[in-house]
TITITOR-346221 format. One record per residue: residue number from 1; y, z negated, x of N, C-alpha, C in turn. Coordinates in steps of 0.05 Angstrom, whole numbers, plus 5000, padded with zeros to 4 digits. Layout:
<bakes>
    n   npy   npz   npx  capy  capz  capx   cpy   cpz   cpx
  NUM     Y     Z     X     Y     Z     X     Y     Z     X
...
</bakes>
This chain:
<bakes>
    n   npy   npz   npx  capy  capz  capx   cpy   cpz   cpx
    1  4922  8576  1827  4937  8598  1839  4962  8604  1823
    2  4984  8610  1837  5009  8616  1823  5011  8646  1819
    3  5013  8654  1794  5015  8682  1787  5043  8691  1778
    4  5058  8672  1766  5085  8679  1756  5104  8656  1763
    5  5130  8662  1763  5150  8643  1769  5171  8644  1747
    6  5178  8621  1736  5202  8619  1718  5223  8603  1733
    7  5246  8614  1736  5269  8599  1748  5286  8590  1724
    8  5285  8564  1719  5299  8552  1696  5326  8542  1705
    9  5346  8558  1702  5373  8551  1711  5385  8573  1728
   10  5399  8591  1716  5409  8615  1730  5437  8611  1741
   11  5442  8588  1754  5467  8584  1768  5465  8597  1796
   12  5481  8587  1814  5482  8599  1841  5456  8596  1856
   13  5445  8572  1859  5421  8568  1874  5397  8580  1859
   14  5395  8576  1833  5373  8588  1818  5372  8618  1821
   15  5396  8631  1821  5397  8660  1823  5388  8669  1851
   16  5395  8655  1872  5386  8662  1899  5356  8660  1901
   17  5345  8638  1891  5316  8634  1891  5302  8656  1875
   18  5312  8662  1852  5300  8683  1835  5300  8710  1849
   19  5323  8716  1862  5325  8742  1876  5305  8745  1898
   20  5302  8723  1914  5284  8724  1937  5255  8724  1928
   21  5248  8708  1908  5221  8707  1898  5213  8733  1884
   22  5232  8746  1871  5225  8771  1856  5217  8794  1874
   23  5221  8792  1900  5212  8813  1918  5181  8813  1920
   24  5169  8791  1913  5140  8789  1917  5124  8779  1893
   25  5138  8769  1872  5125  8757  1849  5139  8765  1823
   26  5124  8765  1801  5137  8768  1775  5154  8743  1770
   27  5180  8748  1765  5199  8726  1761  5214  8730  1736
   28  5218  8708  1721  5236  8707  1698  5258  8687  1704
   29  5283  8696  1702  5305  8678  1706  5317  8671  1679
   30  5318  8645  1674  5330  8635  1649  5358  8627  1655
   31  5377  8640  1641  5405  8637  1647  5422  8639  1622
   32  5448  8634  1625  5466  8638  1603  5467  8668  1595
   33  5475  8673  1570  5473  8700  1559  5486  8721  1576
   34  5510  8716  1585  5525  8736  1599  5511  8744  1625
   35  5501  8724  1640  5487  8729  1665  5460  8743  1660
   36  5445  8734  1639  5420  8747  1633  5424  8776  1624
   37  5445  8781  1609  5451  8809  1600  5458  8827  1623
   38  5475  8817  1641  5483  8832  1665  5459  8839  1682
   39  5441  8820  1686  5417  8825  1702  5399  8846  1688
   40  5396  8843  1662  5379  8862  1647  5390  8891  1649
   41  5416  8894  1651  5429  8920  1652  5428  8931  1681
   42  5436  8915  1700  5441  8925  1727  5425  8912  1749
   43  5408  8891  1743  5395  8876  1763  5412  8853  1773
   44  5401  8836  1789  5416  8814  1801  5426  8822  1828
   45  5452  8823  1831  5464  8831  1857  5469  8807  1874
   46  5460  8808  1899  5464  8787  1918  5483  8797  1940
   47  5504  8782  1946  5523  8789  1967  5524  8765  1987
   48  5537  8769  2009  5540  8748  2029  5520  8751  2052
   49  5504  8731  2057  5485  8732  2079  5465  8754  2076
   50  5458  8761  2052  5441  8784  2047  5454  8801  2025
   51  5450  8827  2026  5462  8845  2007  5439  8861  1993
   52  5441  8863  1967  5421  8879  1953  5420  8872  1923
   53  5406  8888  1909  5403  8884  1880  5373  8882  1873
   54  5366  8861  1859  5338  8857  1853  5333  8858  1822
   55  5314  8874  1814  5307  8875  1786  5288  8852  1779
   56  5291  8841  1755  5274  8819  1746  5279  8815  1716
   57  5261  8802  1703  5265  8795  1675  5285  8772  1674
   58  5304  8774  1656  5323  8752  1652  5325  8747  1622
   59  5327  8722  1615  5328  8714  1586  5343  8688  1584
   60  5349  8681  1559  5363  8656  1554  5344  8633  1546
   61  5320  8639  1539  5300  8619  1531  5273  8627  1542
   62  5255  8607  1544  5227  8612  1551  5210  8615  1526
   63  5199  8639  1523  5183  8645  1499  5155  8633  1502
   64  5143  8636  1526  5116  8626  1531  5113  8621  1561
   65  5093  8605  1567  5086  8600  1595  5058  8610  1600
   66  5055  8629  1617  5029  8641  1623  5013  8623  1641
   67  4987  8628  1643  4970  8613  1662  4981  8617  1691
   68  4979  8596  1707  4987  8598  1735  5016  8602  1739
   69  5033  8588  1723  5062  8591  1725  5074  8568  1741
   70  5092  8575  1759  5109  8555  1773  5137  8556  1760
   71  5146  8533  1750  5173  8531  1739  5191  8518  1759
   72  5211  8533  1769  5231  8521  1787  5254  8511  1769
   73  5258  8485  1768  5281  8475  1753  5305  8473  1771
   74  5325  8490  1766  5348  8491  1784  5374  8486  1769
   75  5372  8473  1745  5396  8466  1730  5410  8442  1744
   76  5434  8436  1735  5446  8411  1743  5429  8388  1732
   77  5428  8365  1745  5411  8343  1736  5419  8335  1708
   78  5445  8335  1702  5454  8327  1675  5445  8346  1653
   79  5434  8369  1661  5424  8388  1641  5393  8388  1640
   80  5380  8372  1656  5351  8373  1658  5337  8368  1632
   81  5344  8347  1618  5330  8341  1593  5333  8363  1573
   82  5357  8373  1570  5361  8395  1550  5345  8420  1558
   83  5342  8425  1584  5328  8449  1593  5298  8446  1589
   84  5287  8422  1594  5258  8418  1593  5247  8414  1565
   85  5261  8401  1548  5250  8395  1521  5239  8420  1507
   86  5252  8443  1507  5240  8466  1493  5214  8477  1506
   87  5209  8469  1531  5184  8478  1544  5160  8460  1539
   88  5165  8436  1530  5144  8416  1530  5119  8425  1515
   89  5122  8437  1492  5098  8445  1476  5086  8471  1486
   90  5098  8483  1506  5088  8508  1518  5073  8503  1544
   91  5076  8479  1555  5065  8473  1582  5034  8474  1581
   92  5023  8482  1604  4994  8483  1608  4987  8463  1630
   93  4961  8455  1631  4954  8436  1652  4955  8447  1680
   94  4956  8475  1682  4959  8486  1709  4988  8494  1715
   95  5007  8488  1697  5035  8492  1703  5045  8472  1723
   96  5062  8481  1741  5076  8462  1760  5106  8465  1756
   97  5119  8443  1752  5149  8442  1751  5159  8431  1777
   98  5175  8447  1791  5187  8438  1816  5217  8434  1812
   99  5226  8409  1814  5254  8403  1810  5269  8407  1835
  100  5284  8429  1837  5300  8435  1861  5328  8427  1854
  101  5334  8401  1857  5359  8391  1846  5371  8369  1865
  102  5395  8361  1858  5409  8341  1873  5404  8313  1861
  103  5414  8293  1875  5415  8266  1864  5389  8250  1866
  104  5390  8227  1854  5367  8209  1853  5354  8211  1825
  105  5327  8214  1825  5312  8211  1801  5311  8235  1782
  106  5318  8259  1792  5317  8282  1774  5289  8287  1764
  107  5269  8283  1782  5241  8287  1774  5232  8267  1753
  108  5244  8243  1754  5236  8222  1734  5245  8230  1706
  109  5268  8242  1704  5278  8252  1678  5258  8271  1667
  110  5249  8290  1684  5230  8311  1674  5203  8298  1668
  111  5193  8281  1684  5167  8268  1679  5167  8253  1653
  112  5189  8240  1647  5191  8225  1622  5188  8244  1598
  113  5199  8268  1600  5197  8287  1577  5170  8301  1576
  114  5159  8307  1600  5133  8322  1601  5110  8304  1593
  115  5111  8279  1600  5090  8260  1592  5063  8266  1602
  116  5060  8276  1627  5034  8280  1639  5021  8306  1631
  117  5035  8324  1617  5023  8350  1609  5018  8368  1633
  118  5034  8365  1654  5031  8382  1678  5042  8367  1702
  119  5038  8379  1725  5047  8367  1750  5077  8372  1753
  120  5092  8351  1759  5121  8353  1764  5126  8343  1793
  121  5140  8360  1809  5145  8353  1837  5175  8355  1842
  122  5184  8341  1863  5212  8341  1871  5214  8358  1896
  123  5236  8372  1898  5242  8388  1923  5272  8385  1929
  124  5278  8390  1954  5306  8390  1964  5311  8417  1976
  125  5333  8429  1969  5340  8455  1981  5364  8452  2000
  126  5362  8467  2022  5384  8468  2041  5400  8495  2039
  127  5394  8510  2017  5408  8535  2013  5434  8530  1999
  128  5453  8549  2003  5479  8547  1991  5486  8574  1978
  129  5501  8573  1956  5509  8597  1942  5532  8592  1924
  130  5546  8613  1917  5568  8612  1898  5563  8632  1876
  131  5566  8623  1851  5563  8641  1828  5589  8656  1826
  132  5589  8683  1830  5613  8698  1830  5621  8708  1802
  133  5602  8719  1788  5607  8730  1761  5579  8737  1749
  134  5577  8741  1723  5551  8748  1712  5539  8772  1727
  135  5515  8768  1737  5500  8789  1751  5505  8789  1781
  136  5522  8771  1791  5529  8772  1820  5529  8743  1831
  137  5514  8738  1853  5514  8713  1866  5520  8717  1896
  138  5536  8699  1908  5543  8700  1936  5525  8681  1951
  139  5507  8691  1967  5488  8675  1983  5502  8667  2009
  140  5509  8641  2011  5526  8632  2033  5512  8617  2055
  141  5489  8604  2050  5476  8588  2070  5446  8588  2066
  142  5431  8590  2088  5402  8589  2087  5392  8564  2100
  143  5368  8555  2093  5356  8532  2106  5327  8529  2097
  144  5318  8505  2092  5291  8501  2083  5290  8490  2055
  145  5266  8492  2043  5260  8480  2017  5239  8459  2022
  146  5246  8433  2019  5228  8411  2025  5215  8401  2000
  147  5188  8399  2000  5173  8390  1977  5160  8363  1982
  148  5157  8348  1960  5141  8323  1962  5111  8331  1964
  149  5095  8314  1977  5067  8320  1980  5052  8319  1953
  150  5032  8337  1950  5014  8336  1927  4992  8356  1933
  151  4972  8357  1916  4950  8376  1919  4959  8405  1917
  152  4982  8410  1905  4992  8438  1902  5015  8445  1920
  153  5025  8425  1935  5050  8430  1950  5047  8450  1973
  154  5024  8450  1987  5021  8470  2009  5021  8498  1998
  155  5008  8502  1975  5007  8529  1962  5035  8538  1955
  156  5051  8520  1943  5078  8526  1934  5096  8531  1959
  157  5093  8515  1979  5109  8519  2004  5103  8546  2016
  158  5078  8554  2016  5071  8580  2028  5083  8603  2011
  159  5082  8600  1985  5095  8620  1967  5125  8623  1973
  160  5138  8600  1976  5167  8600  1982  5172  8612  2009
  161  5157  8605  2029  5161  8616  2056  5157  8646  2057
  162  5137  8656  2042  5132  8685  2042  5155  8700  2030
  163  5172  8686  2014  5195  8699  2002  5221  8693  2016
  164  5219  8681  2040  5243  8675  2056  5257  8650  2049
  165  5243  8632  2035  5255  8607  2026  5245  8582  2042
  166  5231  8587  2063  5222  8567  2083  5212  8541  2069
  167  5190  8543  2055  5179  8520  2042  5165  8502  2062
  168  5170  8476  2060  5157  8457  2078  5150  8432  2061
  169  5126  8421  2067  5118  8396  2054  5128  8373  2071
  170  5144  8356  2059  5156  8333  2074  5137  8310  2074
  171  5135  8296  2097  5119  8272  2099  5131  8249  2084
  172  5158  8250  2080  5172  8228  2066  5195  8240  2051
  173  5190  8250  2027  5210  8263  2011  5233  8244  2003
  174  5227  8218  2002  5248  8198  1995  5270  8198  2015
  175  5263  8200  2041  5283  8201  2062  5300  8227  2059
  176  5287  8249  2053  5301  8274  2050  5320  8273  2025
  177  5311  8261  2004  5328  8258  1980  5352  8242  1987
  178  5349  8220  2001  5371  8203  2008  5390  8217  2028
  179  5378  8231  2047  5395  8245  2066  5414  8265  2052
  180  5402  8281  2034  5419  8300  2020  5438  8286  2001
  181  5429  8264  1989  5447  8249  1971  5472  8239  1986
  182  5468  8229  2010  5491  8219  2026  5509  8242  2033
  183  5498  8265  2042  5514  8288  2047  5531  8295  2022
  184  5517  8296  1999  5531  8303  1974  5552  8283  1966
  185  5546  8257  1969  5565  8236  1962  5591  8238  1978
  186  5589  8249  2002  5613  8253  2019  5626  8279  2012
  187  5611  8301  2014  5622  8328  2012  5632  8335  1985
  188  5616  8330  1964  5623  8340  1937  5649  8328  1926
  189  5651  8301  1924  5676  8291  1912  5701  8295  1930
  190  5697  8292  1956  5721  8293  1974  5732  8322  1975
  191  5714  8342  1978  5725  8369  1978  5735  8378  1951
  192  5724  8366  1929  5736  8372  1903  5764  8360  1900
  193  5767  8336  1910  5794  8323  1908  5815  8337  1925
  194  5807  8345  1950  5827  8358  1967  5828  8388  1964
  195  5811  8398  1946  5810  8427  1939  5805  8445  1963
  196  5784  8439  1977  5777  8454  2001  5749  8466  1999
  197  5743  8485  2016  5716  8494  2019  5700  8471  2033
  198  5674  8474  2034  5657  8453  2046  5666  8448  2075
  199  5673  8468  2089  5681  8464  2118  5705  8446  2121
  200  5721  8442  2100  5743  8424  2101  5735  8395  2105
  201  5710  8388  2100  5701  8361  2103  5701  8352  2133
  202  5703  8372  2151  5703  8365  2180  5730  8356  2189
  203  5751  8357  2172  5778  8348  2180  5776  8318  2188
  204  5783  8312  2213  5780  8284  2223  5798  8265  2208
  205  5819  8275  2195  5837  8257  2180  5822  8244  2156
  206  5800  8257  2148  5784  8246  2126  5762  8227  2135
  207  5760  8223  2162  5738  8206  2172  5738  8178  2161
  208  5761  8164  2158  5759  8137  2147  5746  8135  2120
  209  5754  8153  2102  5742  8151  2075  5713  8160  2075
  210  5707  8180  2092  5679  8189  2095  5662  8165  2104
  211  5672  8150  2124  5656  8128  2134  5651  8106  2113
  212  5672  8101  2097  5669  8081  2076  5647  8089  2056
  213  5647  8115  2048  5627  8125  2030  5599  8122  2042
  214  5596  8131  2067  5571  8130  2081  5561  8101  2084
  215  5579  8083  2091  5570  8055  2095  5559  8043  2069
  216  5571  8049  2046  5561  8039  2021  5533  8052  2015
  217  5531  8078  2019  5506  8091  2014  5484  8080  2031
  218  5490  8075  2056  5469  8065  2075  5460  8037  2067
  219  5478  8020  2057  5470  7994  2048  5451  7996  2024
  220  5457  8013  2005  5440  8016  1982  5413  8029  1990
  221  5414  8049  2007  5390  8062  2016  5371  8042  2030
  222  5383  8025  2047  5366  8005  2061  5353  7986  2041
  223  5368  7978  2021  5356  7961  2000  5334  7975  1985
  224  5336  8002  1984  5315  8019  1971  5292  8026  1990
  225  5293  8015  2014  5272  8020  2033  5275  8044  2051
  226  5299  8055  2053  5304  8079  2069  5326  8073  2090
  227  5319  8078  2115  5339  8074  2137  5341  8099  2154
  228  5364  8102  2167  5369  8126  2184  5378  8117  2211
  229  5373  8134  2231  5382  8129  2258  5402  8150  2267
  230  5416  8163  2247  5436  8183  2254  5464  8172  2246
  231  5484  8183  2258  5512  8177  2251  5522  8198  2232
  232  5524  8192  2207  5528  8212  2186  5555  8227  2189
  233  5577  8213  2196  5603  8225  2196  5605  8248  2216
  234  5598  8244  2242  5598  8267  2260  5577  8288  2253
  235  5554  8279  2242  5533  8298  2235  5543  8317  2213
  236  5557  8306  2193  5568  8322  2171  5588  8342  2182
  237  5605  8334  2200  5624  8352  2212  5610  8375  2227
  238  5589  8367  2242  5575  8387  2258  5560  8407  2241
  239  5546  8397  2221  5529  8414  2204  5545  8431  2185
  240  5566  8419  2173  5581  8433  2152  5608  8443  2160
  241  5616  8439  2185  5643  8446  2193  5650  8476  2192
  242  5630  8493  2191  5635  8522  2189  5626  8533  2162
  243  5618  8516  2143  5607  8525  2117  5630  8536  2100
  244  5628  8562  2093  5649  8575  2078  5644  8572  2048
  245  5623  8559  2040  5617  8557  2012  5635  8536  1998
  246  5634  8536  1972  5648  8516  1955  5628  8498  1944
  247  5631  8471  1947  5612  8452  1937  5609  8454  1907
  248  5585  8448  1897  5579  8452  1869  5598  8436  1851
  249  5607  8413  1860  5625  8396  1843  5652  8410  1839
  250  5662  8422  1860  5687  8436  1857  5684  8461  1841
  251  5661  8475  1844  5655  8499  1827  5655  8491  1798
  252  5643  8468  1791  5642  8459  1763  5670  8453  1753
  253  5686  8440  1769  5713  8433  1760  5730  8458  1756
  254  5727  8477  1773  5742  8502  1770  5734  8517  1745
  255  5709  8513  1736  5700  8526  1711  5704  8508  1686
  256  5715  8484  1690  5718  8466  1667  5692  8455  1657
  257  5672  8452  1675  5646  8442  1667  5642  8413  1677
  258  5624  8398  1664  5617  8371  1674  5604  8373  1702
  259  5609  8353  1719  5598  8353  1746  5573  8335  1746
  260  5561  8334  1770  5538  8316  1774  5546  8290  1787
  261  5571  8281  1784  5580  8257  1798  5564  8233  1790
  262  5554  8231  1765  5539  8207  1757  5512  8206  1771
  263  5502  8230  1780  5476  8231  1793  5478  8231  1823
  264  5503  8230  1833  5508  8229  1862  5520  8201  1868
  265  5546  8200  1870  5559  8174  1876  5553  8153  1854
  266  5552  8163  1828  5546  8144  1807  5518  8133  1809
  267  5499  8148  1819  5472  8138  1823  5471  8116  1844
  268  5487  8120  1865  5489  8100  1886  5501  8074  1875
  269  5522  8077  1859  5534  8053  1847  5514  8038  1829
  270  5500  8053  1812  5481  8041  1793  5459  8027  1808
  271  5448  8040  1829  5426  8027  1844  5437  8003  1859
  272  5461  8006  1870  5474  7983  1883  5476  7959  1865
  273  5483  7964  1840  5485  7941  1821  5458  7928  1818
  274  5436  7943  1817  5410  7931  1815  5403  7913  1838
  275  5413  7921  1862  5407  7906  1886  5429  7885  1892
  276  5450  7883  1875  5471  7865  1880  5490  7873  1902
  277  5493  7900  1906  5510  7911  1927  5534  7924  1914
  278  5558  7915  1920  5582  7927  1909  5588  7953  1924
  279  5597  7973  1909  5603  7999  1921  5630  8008  1910
  280  5652  7995  1918  5678  8001  1907  5688  8029  1913
  281  5682  8040  1937  5692  8066  1944  5678  8088  1927
  282  5652  8086  1925  5637  8105  1908  5645  8102  1879
  283  5650  8078  1870  5659  8073  1843  5686  8087  1838
  284  5704  8085  1858  5730  8098  1856  5727  8128  1855
  285  5709  8140  1871  5706  8169  1871  5695  8178  1844
  286  5677  8163  1832  5666  8170  1806  5689  8171  1786
  287  5707  8151  1786  5729  8149  1768  5748  8173  1772
  288  5754  8180  1796  5772  8202  1802  5761  8228  1792
  289  5735  8233  1798  5723  8258  1790  5721  8259  1759
  290  5715  8237  1747  5714  8236  1717  5741  8244  1706
  291  5763  8234  1718  5789  8241  1709  5795  8270  1713
  292  5787  8281  1736  5790  8310  1741  5774  8327  1721
  293  5750  8317  1714  5733  8331  1694  5748  8333  1668
  294  5758  8310  1659  5772  8309  1633  5795  8328  1632
  295  5810  8329  1654  5833  8348  1655  5824  8377  1655
  296  5802  8382  1671  5793  8410  1673  5781  8420  1647
  297  5767  8403  1633  5755  8411  1607  5776  8416  1587
  298  5798  8400  1588  5820  8403  1568  5837  8427  1572
  299  5836  8439  1596  5853  8462  1602  5842  8488  1589
</bakes>
């Protein structure tokens, strides 16, 4: 039984999940100092799709893990190892770590550090948010939270659903991971390069490059045992054409922070190399975003 929740990663998505879960459960949000201090003083303010302020415990580190704790890992994938290592000696056999992250293999990074001490599961979120300032998050898009199957997944999905996070156990989480990865490989780097909101991805003038990215991703996915019967380019325009949010990659660049490009397009390139599939367009996007990262960090 889950008695407490630790949200490990107080960025945009982690903050939205913490705010919604805190309405029904004891929640601790682990965040950077400024965000944690603002929440401790005034609560976590949510604007956008929902408006309100939620009180919760906020801290910069995890002091202990109580029995029956669910840990939601909502950091960037490139921060996973650094976030998990301090928890390893505090984990219990009834702890569950749910990796609510982007890219390929985020759960494998965590499992390698945890070493079987507790159950580690992967999840995909369809929620969107923008971190506005310490203590304030803009909730921009709602959807489902898809979990891989396990003996604990139905319980966790029910907990998420009761808090308005629409938890669902997926019959094939690998397909869902690849579906979101392809969306991310198109939306994140392209909107970062053209400096647009997510809805800018629907611009038909971008269709040729979007199709090239999708084609490479689908080749690698097929080699990895995953196939789709949807046309991704019009689907992306339909689903995201009105999204007023800013993709996480552009948010990172605006803040001078490293992006998840290596775990999105870079992951496709790396897996493609294993299968002998060249991915020149995704390779080029990785190089461009890396160049933008270097410039943003230097400013």
